[in-house]
C-alpha positions, -999 to +999 in steps of 0.1 A: +187+173+078+171+156+048+192+131+030+194+129-008+179+099-025+204+072-035+211+072-071+203+039-089+237+036-106+273+042-097+296+070-110+322+060-135+353+044-121+383+066-120+409+038-123+412+023-159+400-013-160+431-024-181+464-010-194+496-021-212+525-026-189+550+003-189+580-020-195+564-036-226+584-032-258+560-052-279+536-030-300+511-059-301+511-063-263+476-071-251+464-049-222+463-066-188+434-061-164+442-036-136+429-058-108+441-091-123+479-087-128+503-117-129+515-130-096+534-160-084+501-177-074+483-172-108+482-203-130+456-193-155+454-165-179+420-158-196+419-136-226+388-119-238+383-107-274+360-077-271+384-059-266+414-082-261+423-081-224+443-105-203+432-116-168+456-135-146+437-156-120+440-187-098+424-217-115+410-231-082+391-199-074+374-199-108+366-235-109+351-234-074+330-203-081+316-213-115+310-249-126+299-238-161+329-216-166+351-244-153+336-267-179+341-241-207+377-234-198+387-270-196+371-276-230+390-246-245+424-250-229+453-273-237+473-292-211+503-273-199+533-283-178+530-279-140+539-245-129+532-228-162+504-203-169+476-217-190+461-194-217+424-197-226+406-174-250+369-165-245+356-155-279+328-129-282+333-121-245+331-085-232+361-076-212+341-051-191+315-078-181+342-104-175+362-080-153+331-073-132+323-110-128+358-119-117+357-091-091+326-108-076+345-141-075+375-124-057+360-105-027+394-088-020+391-068-052+371-035-055+334-039-062+326-031-098+307+001-106+273-005-122+269+025-144+237+018-163+206-003-165+219-020-197+252-029-180+233-043-150+211-064-174+242-077-193+260-085-160+230-104-147+228-124-179+265-133-177+263-142-140+233-164-146+251-181-176+282-189-156+262-196-123+283-172-103+263-171-071+282-142-053+274-120-083+238-130-084+233-123-047+249-089-049+232-079-081+198-092-069+201-070-038+210-040-060+179-046-081+156-045-051+172-016-032+184+007-060+166-001-092+130-009-080+125+023-060+131+043-092+117+018-118+095-009-102+084-025-134+119-025-148+132-042-116+104-068-118+114-075-154+150-080-144+141-104-116+119-125-140+143-125-170+173-136-149+156-159-125+161-139-093+135-160-073+145-146-039+139-111-052+108-118-072+082-112-044+100-080-033+100-065-068+064-076-074+053-058-042+070-026-053+050-026-086+018-020-065+028+017-067+022+016-105-011+018-123-009-012-146-037+003-167-016+033-177-009+036-214+029+033-212+031+008-184+040-023-204+068-007-223+090-016-193+079-052-194+093-059-229+110-093-229+090-106-200+070-138-208+032-133-209+030-160-182+045-136-157+027-105-170-007-123-165+002-133-130+013-097-121-020-083-134-040-110-115-021-102-083-028-065-086-065-072-092-068-095-061-050-070-039-072-042-052-104-061-045-093-072-010-080-037+000-113-021-011-133-046+009-113-036+040-120+001+035-157-006+027-160-026+059-148+001+082-170+026+064-201+005+070-192-001+106-186+036+112-220+045+096-238+019+116-223+030+149-231+067+141-267+059+132-272+039+164-256+067+186-278+093+169-310+072+175-301+067+211-296+104+216-329+112+199-348+088+221-332+102+252-342+137+241-377+126+235-379+109+269-366+140+285-391+162+267-420+139+278-408+140+314-405+178+313-440+181+298-455+159+325-437+178+352-451+211+337-486+196+336-484+185+373-471+219+383-500+236+364-526+214+380-512+221+414-513+258+408-549+256+395-560+237+426-544+263+449-562+291+430-596+274+434-601+264+397-597+226+402-635+221+409-643+238+377-620+216+357-634+185+373-670+195+365-661+201+328-646+166+326-677+150+341-698+165+313-678+146+287-679+115+307-718+116+308-721+118+270-734+086+253-715+080+220-727+052+198-701+033+177-723+039+146-718+076+150-681+073+141-674+073+103-643+053+096-645+053+058-642+089+051-608+101+040-594+130+059-599+164+044-571+183+027-551+203+051-558+178+080-527+172+100-517+136+093-481+137+106-468+108+125-473+108+162-445+112+186-445+075+193-442+067+156-412+090+152-394+076+182-363+055+172-367+018+176-336+013+199-334-001+234-324+021+263-317-007+288-294+007+314-292+040+296-307+070+314-285+099+301-262+107+272-231+102+294-240+065+296-235+060+259-201+055+244-194+080+216-184+063+183-148+068+172-160+083+140-185+109+152-185+146+144-205+173+163-200+199+136-230+216+122-222+204+087-222+168+096-253+170+118-273+187+090-275+155+070-287+120+080-267+106+110-235+089+097-198+090+099-180+124+096-179+142+063-141+141+060-142+103+065-168+099+036-145+119+014-115+098+024-133+065+017-144+077-017-109+088-027-092+058-011-114+034-031-105+052-063-067+051-054-068+014-044-085+005-077-054+018-096-026+012-070-035-014-044-011-004-016-016+014+017+012+040+015-008+067-003-042+066+013-029+065+048-004+093+043-008+127+060-010+146+027-039+124+016-057+129+049-051+167+047-066+170+012-098+152+024-100+174+055-096+206+035-125+197+013-147+187+043-140+219+062-158+239+035-190+223+047-183+212+083-163+231+109-162+202+133-144+175+112-110+187+123-116+178+159-126+142+149-096+139+126-072+149+154-087+122+178-059+096+185-085+068+185-094+076+149-058+072+138-055+040+158-085+026+138-070+037+105-036+022+115-052-012+120-068-010+086-034-001+071-019-032+087-046-054+073-039-041+038-002-045+042-007-081+053-025-090+020-004-116+002+017-110-029+010-143-047+023-146-083+015-183-086-023-180-088-042-171-119-075-152-118 
């Protein structure tokens, strides 16, 4: 059963983030955060101003989790007697953002719901400002696993803007699925320094060039092996034809001798042997007349390959990429037609999106095979050969191992 794709953001929380106590009689009572109520252990109350909300927390937890926040709270607060609750106001602070940050500091509280890209961006900014590492770790993981699959460039922009160094390579790798030359691509990179945009484009270019070289290499090897194999088969056929011709001539001579015609053939040969031909009688300067047969001899047409140890076609290893179909054999010996189509389309795809997922997928193979079958009926057999897919799988692994390096300029 197919599973539905995970949504990038969470649904709205059903529980209100803050409320006014039921026993309050003061009309000006400030709401208290639902997950940060006063307890005997709380010794610090932080009040935000947008909107006004009170958070009751343990000072030691806050100070240990966020040195910048500790410094800010100490600077804002006034000394209080031991055992009393210190009140500190954070001006221009969003209660929703602060509530989410405090829940990351207290792992026993429910995880905050990230409901939008803008909220995630603001939360990352606040977590970076206050150096709350638990929040940065969780939010960084969310960028990689929930934002990037839907918006690779937006995820990369978040990682760059908020200094998510551990997630930077993962988000950059996911952008390989995007054509950076598309018209609307860079709209999602607003706010990213040109320094990083330049490096992202350079990385795409290096990967594209290297991946295309891998595909071109296996194409050249496949063509070379196919041409050698075809030449060997042709030479074996010609050798077999000569042997058959000689056998036929010997059989004909034997038959003529038995019929009594051998003496007549011998006499006719002696007549030619007794003729005296001077070298001056041979004209070597005259061009052959039109219509004269000037085709190459059988020896000239014979492929220049060695048959050492090869006496029959079964002694020759068939290349991995070799098609016996009539369509492929009509043209010059080379790799199968479906493979030529795949190489051409793969190079075009890698130019725009330098990753292996698309070109080594079954739908991509199928589209190439459908086009080839219009000309050659034998390509399907070669495509279904397990050794072919083993070869392509090795090429895929080579492309996947290409580095994602954002530190090198072109």
